[in-house]
N, C-alpha and C positions, 0 to 999 in steps of 0.2 A: 504493500500500500504506500502510495506517495503521501508523505506526511506534510510536505510543504504545500501551502496553497497561497498563491500570490507571491509577492516579493518578500514579505517579512513575517508571515503568519504560519504557524504549524497547527495542524489538526491532530490531536493525539489519538492514536489507534486504540489504545487501551486506557481511557481516561482514568487517572488516579483518583481515588476517593479521599475526601477529607475525613480522616479517622477521628481526630480530636483537635481541639484548639483551646487556647487560654490567653487571657489578657490581664495584665497587672498595671496599676497606675498609682500616681501620687496624690498629693493634697488637692491641687487644682482640678485634676481629672475627677476626683471624688465630689467636686462641687458642680460638675457639668451634667448635661442632660443624659449622658450614657452611664452614669454612676452605677446603676443597678445591673449593668451588663459586664462588669469586670469580675474576675475571679478573686482578685485581692486588691485592696487599696491601702496605702500606708500614709500616715501623717508625717513620718520620719523621712526627711530628704536624703538621709544617709543610709536608709534601709539597714540599720544596725551596724554599719561599717564606719571606718574612720575618715574616709574621704568620699566625695561625690562620685569619683570615678569607680571606686570599689562598690559604691552603692548601685551604680548602673549595672555592673556585672552581677550583683545580687538580684536585681530585677530580672535579668535574663534567666538566671538559675531558677527563680520562682516561677516564671512563665513556663519554662520547660518542665519543671516538676509538676505543675498543675496539669499541663497537657498530657504528660505521661500517666498521671493518676487517672484522669478522665478517660483515657483510652485503655486502661488496664494494662499498661506497658511498663517495662523496665528500660533503663538506659541501654542495656545490651540488646534490646529488641530493635534499636534504631541503627540502620546501616550507614547513614550519612546525615550530617547536619550542615546546612548552609546558613551562616549567620553573619551579621554585620551591624555596624553602629556608625556614629558620626566622629568618633575620636580618632586621633592620629594613630595609624597602624592598627586600627580596629581593636584596641586593647580591651574595650568593653566586652567584646565577644570572646577573644582568645583567653582572657583570664576567667571568664565565666564558665568556659567549657574545659579548662585544662585538666580537671580532675575526673571528667566523665568517662574518658576512654572511647568516646564516639568519634569515628573518622570525621574530620572537620575541614570544610572549605570556608575560608574567610572572604567576605565580599564587601565591596564598597560601591554603592550606587547612590550615595547620599540618601535623601528621603524616599527614593524609589527602591531601596534595598529589599523591602519585603516582596515587591513584585519580581525582582531579580531572583531572590532566593526561592520563591514559590515556583517560578518558571523552570529553574534548573533542577529542582527537586522533582517536579512533575515529569520533565523530559527523561530524567534518569530512571524513574520508575517505568514510564512508558517504554523505554528502550530495553527493559529487562535487566538493568544493572543494579537494581535495588528493589527490595520489597517494601521498605518503609524509610522515609526520609523526612527530616524536620526542617522547616523554615523558621528562623528566629531572628528578630531584630529589636533594637531598643534605642531610646534617646533619653536625655536628662537635661532639664532646663539649665541647671547650674553648670554642668560639664560643657555644654554647648556654648553658653555665654562666656565661660572662662577661655575657651579655645578660640572662638570666632570673633567675639566682639569685646565688650568691656568686662572687667571683673565685676561680679555681682554686687559687692559692697560699694562700688563706685556710684551706683544709683543713676546712671545716665538716662536721659529722657529718650523714650522710644518714639520713632517717627510714625505717622499715621499708616504707612504701608507695612510696618513691621508685623511679624507674627510671633506667637508664643511657642517655644519649643516644648513639646509634650514630655513629661516625665512618665514614661510608660514603656512597656515591652509586650510583644505578642509572639506566640508560638503556634504554628500550624503543622500538624503531623499528617503527611500523606501516605497512603498505602495502595498496594496493587489490588485490593478488594475491600469492599465495605459498602455501607448504605448511602454514602454521599453526604453533601454535594460532591460533584466531580469537577475536576479541571479539564475542560474539553478543548480549548483553543488558547494559544499564546501568541502575542505579537511583540516582537523584540523592538526595543526602542533604539533610536539612533540619536547622536548628539546634534542638538539644534541650538544655535547661538545667534540671537538677534541684537547683540551688543549692549545688553543691560549690564551695568557695572555697579549698581547700588546694592550692597550686601543686605540692606534693609528693605529690599523690594524683591523678594524671592518669587512671589507670585507672578510678577511680570516676566521674570527671567525663565520660569518653568512652563508657563502657559503655552508658548508655541510648540514645545515638545509634546505636551499632552494632546494638542490639536493634531500634530503630525502623526502620532501613534494611533490615536482613535480613528483618524481618517484612513490610515492604512488598514486597521482592523475591519472597518466597515467595507472598504474597497475589496480586500482580499477574501472576505467571507460572504460578500454580496448581501450584507445586512444593512439595516438602518437603525437609528436610535430607538425607534418604536418596536423593534424586535426584542428588546430587553426590558425587563421590569425595572431595572435600576442601573445607572452608569455612575460610577464613583471614581473621581480622580483623587490623588493624594496630596494634601498639603499645599494646594494652590491658594487657599484662603479666598476671601471675598473678591479681591481685585483679580486674581488669576482666574477664578471661576467665571467672572464676568467677561474676561478677555476670551476664554474658550468659547463661551456662548456667542460672542460677537464674531469670532473667526469662522465658526460654522454658519452663522447667519449670512455671512457674505457668500457662502456656497449654496445658500438656499436650504440649509439643513436646520431644523428646529431642535434645539437641545434644552428647551425650557421645561419640558413636561416631566422628565425622569432623570435629570442630571443633578448630582450633588457632589460635594467635596468633603473628604475626611477632616480637613481643617475647619470646616464649618459645622460638622456634626459633633465633634468631640467636646467642644466648649459652647457655652452660652456666650456668643461673641460679644454681644452688647452688655449683658448683665455682668459678665466677668471681666469686662474691659480688655478684650483680646485684640483690639485694633482690627487687623485683617483676618484673624483666626489662628488656628494651630498649625504647627509644622513639626519636623523631626521624624526620624525613622520610626519612633514609637507611636507617632500619631496614626499613620495609616495602618500600621501593624495591629494596634489595639482596637481600632475601629473595625478592621476585618475580623479579628479573632474574638472580639467581644460583642459586636453589633451585627455585622453583615452575615457571618456564618450562622450565628444563632437565629437570625431572622429567616435564613433559608431553611434551616432545620424546622422552624415553626411554620413554614409555608407562607411567610409574608411576601417572599419573592421566590420565583422559580428559576430565573436566569438573570445573572448580573454580569457587568464588566467591572473589574477591579483594576484600576490603572494608576498606581502611585507614581509620583514625579520626584525628580531629584535635581538639586542645583549643584553642579560639579565644580565648586570653588574650594579654595583653601585659604588660610590666613596668608600664606606666601603669595598666592596669585592675586589676592586682593591688594596687598601692599605693593605689588608690582604694577597695579593699574589694569590688570586683566579684566575682561568681561566675564560673565557668568554663563557657561554652557548649561543647557538643561537636557534632561533625558526622562523618558517615561516608558515603563514596561507594562503591558496589559495582559490580563488573564480573564478568560470567560469561565464562569462557574455556573453549573447547571445542576438541578436536582434530577435531571434525566441524563443517563449515560449515552452521550451522542456519538461516540466514536464508531 
């Protein structure tokens, strides 16, 4: 069977099943509209550790532990784990998994990392190279602020286009059999750079990549937005979401009926003063593993597109005056095994 359809999409012949999933979050996530859909929430920014970075690793361990427990699994039952975060050299993931013994692939796709991890895990299982694989990502407000912008105690003023990095982690375990939902199609992102250089305007930097990947998915699969119950991008926030709607409107495609963004779902944007919304690897991961997959299990939605986005910058590139490339990886999840 030819698994490639179109230029950038694959149709999985044996769609992997979502065996279990879990989301953990922090104080602000516990005050948001999705608070009841987390497996664990903590008021402690350090998660019982001595530093924020160690606390982020602890969040990943907790998310993996909850997903294993809910799936009736042990660490030894997982063939591979694909994990990533926003920290330099992905230390949040490598230190969280160093004592597990699970074969580990460390990934960096910025806030799109959950889409990247889910895609690679699904293709590995569809190809017969694994029976079970985990996708795991995290972010932490304090670690991200310390690395990318100002030290938190500095108290710098946030611009209107700024987004709030989620303190959260999500884990999704895929398997070669199970009751679903299933990962049926994947569209690989490509780097899109429209010259945005403002590190406090991530939504505008990433929105063109979301448009590019979603347009490729619709074109390759010969589908339209109306063929899905829900289309969710990751971490574009209010401004980026509106840009995607506008870009599709120019093509005569209506995205207003069933399109949302993880950065708008995770927080009460106005009530919690989140400016343009949420961001971070943990934002889309926790919304997927706490809200979206739960909703599919409960039959709120039958077929969705999960398309997290990432801003591929670093402190070094920003100081050198570089623009911010964006990327978006999309996965179609369905309660019907469509392969």
